C-alpha positions in Angstrom: -49.6 15.6 -0.6 -49.7 12.8 2.0 -49.4 10.2 -0.8 -46.3 11.8 -2.1 -44.8 12.3 1.4 -45.3 8.6 2.2 -43.9 7.4 -1.2 -40.9 9.6 -1.0 -40.0 8.6 2.7 -36.9 6.5 3.4 -37.9 3.7 3.4 -41.1 4.4 1.5 -44.4 3.7 3.3 -46.2 2.3 0.2 -49.3 1.0 1.9 -50.0 4.4 3.4 -49.2 6.1 0.1 -51.8 3.9 -1.8 -54.4 4.6 1.0 -54.0 8.4 0.7 -54.0 8.2 -3.2 -57.4 6.3 -3.0 -58.8 9.0 -0.7 -57.5 11.8 -3.0 -59.2 10.3 -6.0 -62.4 9.8 -4.1 -62.4 13.4 -2.9 -61.6 14.7 -6.5 -64.7 12.9 -7.8 -66.9 14.6 -5.2 -65.5 18.1 -5.8 -66.1 19.1 -9.5 -64.9 22.7 -9.0 -61.2 21.7 -9.5 -60.2 22.0 -13.2 -60.0 18.5 -14.8 -56.6 19.1 -16.3 -55.1 20.2 -13.0 -56.6 17.3 -11.1 -55.3 14.9 -13.7 -51.7 16.3 -13.5 -51.8 16.0 -9.7 -53.0 12.4 -9.8 -50.5 11.4 -12.4 -47.7 12.8 -10.2 -49.0 10.8 -7.3 -49.0 7.6 -9.4 -45.5 8.4 -10.7 -44.2 8.8 -7.1 -45.8 5.6 -5.9 -44.2 3.8 -8.9 -40.9 5.2 -8.1 -41.2 4.0 -4.5 -41.8 0.5 -5.6 -38.7 0.6 -7.8 -36.6 2.0 -4.9 -37.6 -1.1 -3.0 -36.5 -3.4 -5.9 -40.1 -4.4 -6.6 -40.0 -4.2 -10.4 -43.2 -6.2 -11.1 -45.3 -4.2 -8.6 -44.1 -1.0 -10.2 -45.2 -2.1 -13.6 -48.6 -3.0 -12.1 -49.1 0.7 -11.3 -49.0 1.4 -15.0 -51.8 -1.0 -15.6 -53.7 0.4 -12.7 -53.5 3.9 -14.2 -54.9 2.7 -17.5 -57.7 0.7 -15.8 -58.7 3.9 -14.0 -58.6 6.0 -17.1 -55.4 7.9 -16.2 -53.1 8.5 -19.2 -49.4 8.1 -18.2 -47.1 10.9 -19.3 -43.4 10.8 -20.4 -42.3 11.0 -16.8 -44.0 7.7 -16.1 -42.2 6.0 -18.9 -38.9 7.6 -17.8 -39.3 6.0 -14.4 -40.1 2.7 -15.9 -37.0 2.9 -18.2 -34.8 3.8 -15.4 -36.0 0.8 -13.4 -35.4 -1.5 -16.3 -31.9 -0.3 -16.8 -31.0 -0.8 -13.2 -32.8 -3.9 -12.2 -33.3 -6.0 -15.4 -30.8 -8.1 -17.2 -32.6 -7.1 -20.5 -32.8 -3.4 -19.8 -31.9 -2.2 -23.3 -34.5 -4.3 -25.0 -37.2 -3.4 -22.5 -36.5 0.3 -23.0 -36.9 0.0 -26.7 -40.2 -1.8 -26.1 -41.3 1.0 -23.8 -40.5 3.6 -26.5 -42.8 1.7 -28.9 -45.5 1.6 -26.3 -45.2 5.4 -25.9 -45.7 5.8 -29.7 -48.7 3.4 -29.6 -50.3 5.4 -26.8 -49.5 8.7 -28.6 -47.1 10.0 -26.0 -44.3 12.0 -27.4 -40.9 10.8 -26.0 -38.8 13.5 -24.5 -35.0 14.0 -24.4 -34.8 12.2 -21.0 -36.5 9.1 -22.5 -34.1 8.9 -25.3 -31.1 9.6 -23.1 -31.8 6.6 -20.9 -31.6 4.3 -24.0 -28.5 6.1 -25.2 -26.8 5.7 -21.8 -27.6 2.0 -21.9 -26.0 1.6 -25.3 -22.9 3.6 -24.2 -22.3 1.5 -21.1 -22.5 -1.7 -23.1 -20.1 -0.4 -25.8 -22.7 -0.3 -28.6 -21.6 2.9 -30.3 -23.5 2.5 -33.5 -26.8 1.9 -31.8 -26.2 4.9 -29.5 -25.6 7.2 -32.6 -28.7 5.7 -34.3 -30.9 6.6 -31.4 -29.3 10.1 -31.3 -30.0 10.7 -35.0 -33.5 9.4 -34.5 -34.0 12.1 -31.9 -32.8 14.7 -34.4 -35.2 13.5 -37.0 -38.1 13.5 -34.5 -37.3 17.2 -33.6 -36.2 16.3 -30.1 -33.2 18.5 -29.1 -30.0 17.1 -27.6 -29.1 18.3 -24.1 -25.9 18.2 -22.1 -26.6 14.6 -21.0 -27.1 13.4 -24.6 -23.6 14.7 -25.5 -22.1 13.2 -22.2 -23.5 9.8 -23.0 -22.3 9.9 -26.6 -18.9 10.9 -25.4 -18.9 8.0 -23.0 -19.8 5.7 -26.0 -17.1 6.9 -28.3 -14.4 6.6 -25.5 -15.6 3.1 -24.7 -15.2 2.2 -28.4 -11.7 3.7 -28.6 -12.7 6.5 -31.0 -11.6 9.3 -28.6 -11.0 11.9 -31.3 -14.8 11.9 -31.9 -15.3 13.3 -28.4 -13.4 16.5 -29.4 -15.8 17.0 -32.4 -18.8 16.5 -30.0 -17.5 19.2 -27.7 -17.3 21.5 -30.8 -20.8 20.4 -31.8 -22.1 21.3 -28.3 -20.9 24.9 -28.7 -22.5 25.1 -32.1 -25.8 24.0 -30.8 -25.8 26.5 -28.0 -25.3 23.8 -25.2 -22.6 25.0 -22.8 -20.1 22.1 -22.0 -19.6 21.5 -18.3 -16.4 20.4 -16.6 -17.7 16.8 -16.8 -17.7 17.0 -20.6 -14.1 18.2 -20.7 -13.0 15.6 -18.1 -14.6 12.9 -20.2 -12.7 14.1 -23.3 -9.2 14.3 -21.8 -9.6 11.2 -19.7 -10.4 9.3 -22.9 -7.5 10.8 -24.7 -5.1 9.9 -21.8 -6.4 6.3 -21.6 -5.5 5.9 -25.3 -2.0 7.3 -24.7 -2.6 10.8 -26.3 -1.2 12.6 -23.2 -0.3 15.9 -25.0 -3.8 16.2 -26.5 -5.3 15.5 -23.1 -3.2 18.3 -21.6 -4.4 20.7 -24.3 -8.0 19.9 -23.5 -7.3 20.5 -19.9 -5.7 23.9 -20.6 -8.8 24.8 -22.7 -10.9 23.9 -19.6 -8.7 26.1 -17.4 -9.0 29.1 -19.8 -12.8 29.2 -19.5 -13.6 31.3 -16.5 -15.6 29.6 -13.8 -15.6 26.2 -15.4 -12.6 24.5 -13.9 -13.5 22.6 -10.6 -11.5 20.8 -8.0 -12.7 17.5 -9.6 -11.2 18.4 -12.9 -7.8 19.2 -11.3 -7.8 16.0 -9.3 -8.6 14.0 -12.5 -5.7 15.7 -14.3 -3.4 15.0 -11.4 -4.4 11.2 -11.8 -3.7 11.4 -15.5 -0.2 12.6 -14.9 0.3 9.9 -12.2 -1.0 7.3 -14.6 1.7 8.6 -17.1 4.4 8.5 -14.3 5.1 12.3 -14.6 5.0 13.2 -10.9 6.5 16.7 -11.6 3.6 17.6 -13.7 1.2 16.3 -11.2 2.8 18.5 -8.5 2.6 21.5 -10.8 -1.2 20.9 -11.4 -1.7 20.7 -7.7 0.1 24.0 -7.2 -2.0 25.6 -9.9 -5.1 24.2 -8.3 -4.2 25.8 -5.0 -3.4 29.1 -6.7 -6.9 29.1 -8.2 -8.5 28.8 -4.8 -9.0 25.0 -4.7 -7.2 23.5 -1.7 -6.0 20.0 -1.9 -8.5 17.5 -0.5 -8.2 13.9 0.5 -8.7 12.7 -3.0 -5.8 14.8 -4.1 -3.5 13.2 -1.6 -4.7 9.7 -2.2 -4.0 10.2 -6.0 -0.5 11.7 -5.4 0.4 9.1 -2.8 -0.5 6.3 -5.1 1.5 7.8 -7.9 4.6 8.2 -5.8 4.2 4.6 -4.6 4.0 3.4 -8.2 7.2 5.3 -9.1 9.0 4.0 -5.9 9.5 7.6 -4.5 9.2 6.7 -0.8 10.6 9.9 0.5 8.1 12.0 -1.6 5.3 9.9 0.0 6.4 10.7 3.5 6.9 14.4 2.6 3.2 14.7 2.2 2.5 13.5 5.7 2.4 17.0 7.3 0.0 18.3 4.6 -2.3 15.3 5.2 -2.3 16.0 8.9 -2.9 19.8 8.3 -6.0 19.0 6.2 -7.4 16.6 8.8 -6.9 19.2 11.5 -8.5 22.0 9.4 -11.6 19.8 8.8 -11.8 18.9 12.6 -11.8 22.7 13.5 -14.5 23.4 10.8 -16.7 20.5 12.1 -16.7 22.1 15.7 -16.7 25.7 14.6 -19.9 27.4 15.9 -19.4 30.4 13.7 -19.5 28.2 10.5 -22.8 27.5 8.8 -24.6 24.1 9.5 -24.1 23.2 5.9 -20.3 23.8 6.2 -20.1 21.8 9.4 -22.1 18.9 7.9 -19.8 18.9 4.8 -16.7 18.8 7.0 -18.2 15.7 8.9 -18.8 14.0 5.5 -15.3 14.6 4.3 -13.8 13.4 7.6 -15.7 10.1 7.2 -14.5 9.5 3.7 -13.0 6.1 3.1 -10.1 7.8 1.2 -8.6 8.6 4.6 -8.0 4.9 5.3 -6.3 4.5 2.0 -4.1 7.5 2.7 -3.0 6.4 6.2 -2.4 2.8 4.9 -0.1 4.1 2.2 1.8 6.3 4.7 2.2 3.4 7.2 3.3 0.9 4.6 5.8 3.5 3.1 7.3 4.1 6.6 7.7 0.4 7.0 9.2 0.0 3.5 11.6 2.9 4.2 12.8 1.3 7.5 11.2 3.9 9.8 9.6 1.7 12.4 8.9 4.4 14.9 7.2 6.6 12.3 4.9 3.8 11.3 3.9 3.3 14.9 3.2 7.0 15.4 1.1 7.0 12.1 -0.9 4.0 13.3 -1.6 5.7 16.6 -2.7 8.9 14.9 -5.0 6.9 12.6 -6.6 5.2 15.6 -6.8 8.6 17.6 -8.8 10.0 14.6 -11.3 7.2 14.8 -10.4 5.6 11.5 -10.7 1.8 11.4 -7.2 0.2 11.2 -6.4 -3.2 10.0 -5.2 -4.7 13.3 -4.4 -8.0 11.7 -2.1 -6.5 9.1 -0.5 -4.1 11.6 -0.5 -6.4 14.7 3.3 -6.3 15.1 3.3 -2.5 14.7 0.5 -2.1 17.2 2.5 -4.1 19.8 4.9 -1.1 20.0 1.9 1.3 20.3 0.3 2.8 23.4 -1.3 0.5 25.9 -4.6 2.2 25.5 -4.7 1.5 21.8 -4.0 -2.2 22.3 -6.7 -2.5 24.9 -9.1 -0.7 22.7 -8.4 -3.1 19.8 -8.9 -6.1 22.1 -5.4 -7.3 21.5 -3.4 -9.7 23.6 -0.6 -7.5 25.0 1.8 -10.4 24.9 1.2 -11.9 21.4 -0.6 -9.2 19.5 -3.5 -11.6 18.7 -7.2 -10.7 18.9 -9.1 -11.8 22.0 -12.8 -11.6 22.9 -12.3 -9.3 25.8 -9.6 -6.7 26.4 -6.8 -8.0 28.4 -6.0 -5.5 31.1 -3.4 -7.5 33.0 -1.3 -10.1 31.1 -0.2 -11.6 34.4 -3.6 -13.1 34.8 -3.0 -15.4 31.9 -2.1 -19.0 32.6 1.5 -18.7 31.4 2.7 -21.9 32.9 0.2 -24.0 30.8 1.2 -22.3 27.6 4.9 -23.0 28.5 4.3 -26.7 28.8 2.2 -26.8 25.7 5.0 -25.0 23.7 7.8 -27.2 25.0 5.9 -30.4 24.3 5.0 -29.7 20.7 8.0 -27.7 19.6 10.0 -30.9 18.6 7.0 -32.0 16.5 6.4 -28.6 14.8 9.9 -28.3 13.5 10.9 -31.1 11.1 13.9 -33.2 11.7 15.6 -32.8 8.3 14.7 -29.1 7.8 18.2 -27.7 7.8 18.1 -27.1 4.1 14.5 -26.0 3.6 14.2 -24.4 7.1 10.4 -24.8 7.1 8.1 -25.7 10.0 4.8 -27.5 9.9 1.9 -25.9 11.7 -0.7 -28.3 13.1 -4.3 -27.6 12.3 -5.2 -27.5 16.0 -2.7 -26.0 18.5 -2.7 -28.9 20.9 0.0 -30.9 22.6 -1.7 -34.1 21.5 -1.8 -33.1 17.8 0.2 -35.5 15.6 2.8 -34.2 13.2 0.9 -35.8 10.3 -1.9 -33.4 10.5 0.2 -30.6 9.1 -1.5 -28.4 6.6 0.7 -25.4 6.0 4.3 -24.5 5.8 5.9 -21.4 7.3 9.5 -20.4 8.0 10.7 -21.8 11.2 11.9 -18.5 12.6 8.6 -16.9 11.8 6.9 -19.6 13.7 9.2 -19.0 16.6 8.7 -15.1 16.5 4.9 -15.4 16.2 4.7 -16.7 19.7 5.9 -14.2 22.4 8.5 -15.9 24.6 7.6 -13.7 27.5 6.1 -16.6 29.5 8.8 -19.2 28.7 11.0 -18.5 31.7 8.4 -16.8 33.8 9.3 -18.9 36.8 12.8 -17.5 36.8 11.7 -13.8 36.9 10.0 -11.6 39.4 6.6 -10.4 38.9 7.8 -6.8 38.3 10.1 -7.9 35.4 7.4 -10.2 33.8 5.0 -7.3 33.3 7.4 -5.6 30.8 7.2 -6.3 27.1 9.4 -8.9 25.5 10.9 -6.3 23.2 12.1 -4.2 26.1 13.7 -7.2 27.8 15.4 -8.1 24.5 17.0 -4.7 24.4 18.0 -4.9 28.0 19.6 -8.3 27.6 21.3 -7.1 24.5 22.8 -4.1 26.2 23.8 -5.8 29.4 24.4 -9.5 28.9 25.6 -9.7 25.3 29.3 -10.2 26.3 28.4 -12.9 28.9 30.3 -16.1 28.5 27.5 -18.1 30.2 25.7 -20.4 27.9 22.2 -19.1 27.2 19.2 -21.0 28.2 16.8 -22.5 25.6 14.2 -19.9 26.4 16.6 -16.9 26.1 17.9 -18.2 22.8 14.4 -18.3 21.4 13.7 -14.9 22.8 16.7 -13.4 21.0 15.5 -14.9 17.7 12.0 -13.5 18.4 13.3 -10.0 19.1 15.7 -10.0 16.1 12.9 -11.0 13.7 10.5 -8.3 14.9 13.2 -5.6 14.8 14.3 -6.4 11.2 11.3 -8.0 9.5 10.6 -4.8 7.5 14.0 -4.9 5.7 14.3 -5.3 2.0 16.7 -7.8 0.4 19.2 -5.0 0.1 19.3 -2.3 2.9 19.8 1.3 2.1 21.5 3.4 4.7 21.9 7.2 4.7 24.6 8.3 7.0 25.8 11.8 7.9 29.3 13.1 7.4 32.0 11.9 9.8 30.2 8.6 10.4 32.1 5.4 10.2 31.1 1.8 9.2 33.2 -1.2 10.3 32.9 -4.3 8.2 33.8 -7.8 9.4 34.2 -11.0 7.4 35.7 -13.3 10.0 34.1 -16.1 11.9 33.1 -14.4 15.1 33.6 -15.7 18.6 32.9 -14.2 22.0 36.6 -13.1 22.3 36.6 -11.5 18.8 33.5 -9.5 19.6 35.0 -8.3 22.8 38.2 -7.2 21.1 36.2 -5.5 18.4 34.0 -3.5 20.6 36.9 -2.5 22.9 38.7 -1.2 19.9 36.0 0.7 18.1 33.2 1.1 20.6 30.2 -0.8 21.9 27.0 -0.5 19.9 24.6 2.1 21.3 27.3 4.4 22.7 27.9 8.0 21.2 30.1 8.1 18.1 30.0 4.3 17.8 30.4 3.1 14.2 27.9 1.1 12.3 28.9 -2.6 12.3 28.3 -4.8 9.2 28.9 -8.5 9.8 29.1 -10.4 6.5 29.5 -13.9 7.8 27.3 -14.5 10.8 26.7 -18.0 9.5 30.3 -18.8 10.3 30.1 -17.5 13.9 30.0 -19.6 17.0 26.6 -20.3 18.5 27.0 -18.1 21.5 28.6 -15.3 19.4 25.7 -15.5 16.8 23.1 -15.2 19.6 25.0 -12.2 20.9 24.8 -10.6 17.3 21.0 -11.4 17.3 20.6 -9.5 20.6 22.7 -6.5 19.3 20.8 -6.5 16.0 17.4 -6.4 18.0 18.7 -3.7 20.4 20.3 -1.5 17.7 18.9 -2.5 14.3 20.5 0.6 12.6 23.9 0.1 14.2 24.4 -3.7 13.8 23.6 -5.3 10.4 23.9 -9.0 9.6 24.2 -10.1 6.0 23.6 -13.4 4.4 26.3 -15.7 3.1 26.1 -19.2 1.6 28.4 -21.4 3.6 27.2 -25.0 4.2 30.0 -25.7 6.6 28.9 -22.9 8.9 25.3 -24.2 8.9 26.7 -27.7 9.8 28.8 -26.3 12.6 25.9 -24.5 14.1 23.7 -27.5 13.8 26.4 -29.6 15.6 26.6 -27.1 18.5 22.7 -27.1 18.9 22.7 -30.9 18.9 25.5 -31.0 21.5 23.2 -28.9 23.7 20.3 -31.2 23.0 18.3 -28.5 21.2 17.7 -29.5 17.5 14.7 -27.2 17.1 16.9 -24.2 17.9 19.2 -25.1 15.0 16.3 -25.1 12.5 15.1 -21.6 13.7 18.6 -20.2 13.5 19.2 -21.6 10.0 15.8 -20.1 8.8 16.7 -16.7 10.4 20.1 -16.7 8.6 18.5 -17.5 5.3 16.1 -14.6 5.7 18.9 -12.0 6.2 19.5 -9.3 3.6 22.2 -9.9 1.0 23.8 -6.5 0.9 23.8 -2.9 2.2 24.1 0.3 0.2 25.7 3.3 1.9 24.6 6.8 0.8 23.7 5.4 -2.7 27.3 5.2 -3.5 28.8 2.1 -1.9 27.5 -1.5 -2.0 28.8 -4.0 0.5 27.9 -7.8 -0.1 29.4 -11.2 -0.1 30.7 -12.7 -3.3 32.5 -15.7 -4.8 35.7 -16.1 -6.8 36.8 -12.5 -6.2 39.6 -12.7 -8.7 37.7 -13.8 -11.8 34.0 -13.2 -11.1 32.2 -11.0 -13.6 29.3 -8.6 -12.8 26.9 -11.1 -14.4 28.2 -13.8 -12.0 27.8 -11.5 -9.1 24.2 -10.6 -10.0 23.4 -14.3 -10.4 24.9 -15.1 -7.0 23.5 -12.2 -5.0 20.0 -12.9 -6.3 18.8 -9.3 -6.1 19.5 -5.9 -7.8 20.6 -2.8 -5.9 18.1 -0.1 -5.0 19.6 2.2 -7.6 19.4 -0.3 -10.5 16.6 1.6 -12.3 17.5 3.4 -15.5 19.3 6.7 -14.7 17.5 9.9 -15.5 20.5 11.2 -17.5 22.5 8.8 -19.8 26.2 8.6 -19.4 27.8 10.2 -22.4 30.9 8.5 -23.8 32.9 8.5 -26.9 31.7 6.4 -29.9 34.7 4.2 -29.6 33.9 3.4 -26.0 30.3 2.6 -26.9 31.5 0.1 -29.5 33.9 -1.5 -27.0 31.1 -1.7 -24.5 28.8 -3.4 -26.9 31.6 -5.9 -27.6 32.3 -6.5 -23.9 28.7 -6.9 -22.8 27.0 -10.2 -22.9 23.2 -10.5 -22.5 22.9 -6.9 -21.3 25.4 -7.2 -18.4 28.6 -5.1 -18.4 31.8 -7.1 -18.6 33.8 -4.7 -16.4 33.2 -3.7 -12.9 33.6 0.0 -13.8 30.8 0.0 -16.4 28.6 -2.2 -14.0 29.0 0.4 -11.2 28.2 3.2 -13.7 25.1 1.3 -14.8 24.0 0.9 -11.2 24.8 4.5 -10.4 27.3 3.4 -7.7 30.9 4.6 -7.1 32.3 1.5 -5.2 31.6 -2.0 -4.4 33.1 -4.1 -1.6 32.8 -7.9 -1.9 34.0 -10.4 0.7 34.7 -14.1 0.5 35.8 -16.0 3.6 38.2 -13.4 5.0 39.3 -11.8 1.7 38.0 -8.4 0.7 38.0 -6.8 -2.7 37.3 -3.2 -3.5 36.3 -2.1 -7.0 35.6 1.5 -7.9 34.8 3.9 -10.8 37.7 6.3 -10.1 40.6 4.0 -9.1 42.0 0.5 -9.6 40.8 -2.5 -7.7 42.4 -3.4 -4.4 42.3 -6.6 -2.2 43.0 -7.3 1.5 43.4 -10.5 3.3 42.4 -9.0 6.7 38.9 -9.6 8.0 38.2 -5.9 8.8 37.6 -2.9 6.6 36.4 0.6 7.2 34.1 3.0 5.3 34.1 6.8 6.1 31.4 9.3 5.2 33.0 12.5 3.8 31.8 16.0 4.1 30.1 15.8 0.6 28.4 12.6 1.9 30.5 10.5 -0.4 31.9 7.2 1.1 35.6 6.3 1.2 36.7 2.8 1.8 39.9 1.9 3.8 41.3 -1.6 3.6 43.3 -3.1 6.4 46.8 -3.7 5.0 50.1 -4.7 6.6 53.3 -2.6 6.3 56.8 -3.8 5.9 57.3 -4.1 9.6 54.3 -6.4 9.9 52.1 -3.8 11.6 48.5 -3.8 10.3 46.9 -0.4 9.5 44.2 1.1 7.3 45.2 2.3 3.8 
């Protein structure tokens, strides 16, 4: 008994096990009253346990030496001994199959009858290596030798036929099992319908799953989860949701694997809202497991199981998907809350990936993760007080190396070179990596740049809060901004809008208004605009869309950056290709003696989104040649497709004559008319702007154009969007029409 206990310990105490085995054999020779057969069986069991202990330690040669020791002492190994040897060869040897075949021949030479377990190990090896013919040959050899097949034999054979692509044979094996009196388990059915699904036979896979459901007491939560994964692999998320509902009705609640599978399926289909709809269910499951873990009334086994489930790595995947989806969907606050919840639950978070998100989190979370509160970078010790840092030295270092980091002729490529060592003495020739200039600027918190001009109370606040305050209070100031404040606004604007996609999608409630501007903005024009329609951030203020920020004056552009950082959902800047605007901004920066600022501004403008979609019906973007440009020209110019560009669920039914005309008009798959292009994109209207000219195309009415720089979009009660162009009447008075 002591030999077995030491050999089965974790880790095994093999020296003690051998010592106790030697004592047991010596005692058995002294006491002749014990039956010889019983003594032999006990001794063989001890040898087998010791052999297994060696294999668990990865000591393959020492384990085989036990077999020689047994024969030297006159002990005949049994089938279990060879079963242990065959398992070890399969797991630890590169020639496991050949060695298992040799061990079977040794068993025959020693007159030891192989059992089903011995044959199953060899069949499993052939199945995993894809040798279907060899696996079937061994199975037939079992039949000829009178060794019965068990459930594992059928399982390994089904694995072999699935790996070989002959999935229909697995159905015949299921039928053969029932004929032989072997009851199939849920694992056999799972193996069958997964193999069918992988080969594309989804309907047959569903029939096998329904057969599994019809057998009382056979369906398990694992089977339901796998079937949900099959539907997700097919892209049929409605069927996956139905299987989940059926699983819950059968008494199997959704577990973390269920949510992980569903979330991955929704992500694959681009259903961001459906992903976030499962957030409450995920939190409810986590809360339920927490309560069960600390429930004193529950059994110890139930509490232990709850602890194991709470520590599952699937939780990390679930929270990562939720956070990434919130960022992708433009819900920054929700992503911050999810990250805080993840950390509160004790789950390891990727602080490098979510460094910018963590900066907006609670102070306790940032200290816990050893993050620099000003830059979001890791430090060796928690930084409890950022004011203790040497801000002045970092300011000098930044100012000295900034002209080197940003290239002189980078107006077109807008890239910055990062030295290998962040040092004021580093030469620009040591550059090793290229990053966008505005990202380089935003990666360094400008909190300390003008520290000498601020009081100690204001310096302790975060840079994002100061950016919002400056955006709300000083954005209409005519005083030229300092170099530090200009970089600060670029920093804040980047972090407020970095999660946006190339085309923004906004969902507005009825009675909301959007004001579009396509004029070169100045400080005076912005003052007049906000006095007329309302200042951003105030109640009932419209959403402003500026289509030509590249043509604005430098001070006006920095004001727009500040407003975009303070109100990212209320002030939207779009990209337009105007080389003369870039040159004008560059000249203004040079006039102020600040060439690096022009590079960062140019890089920021080139990273702006190209369009915005309102309520999935109206697209607003810049364009060229408004009179003659075709949809194909527009798609080429804009460089991105709309969020609704996937194939619609329901085809648009038209007359046969219209279909023929459409085939004649379309070239290379792109519709020739704007009406058909809008129908293909599932849009109702499109507004294109080109240097002060606005053109409106729609499905329901004729195109219209306006020479004014302002237009308005209104959200109706049915959430549709109406567009009003600014026209001039006979008396010369401009008004919306």
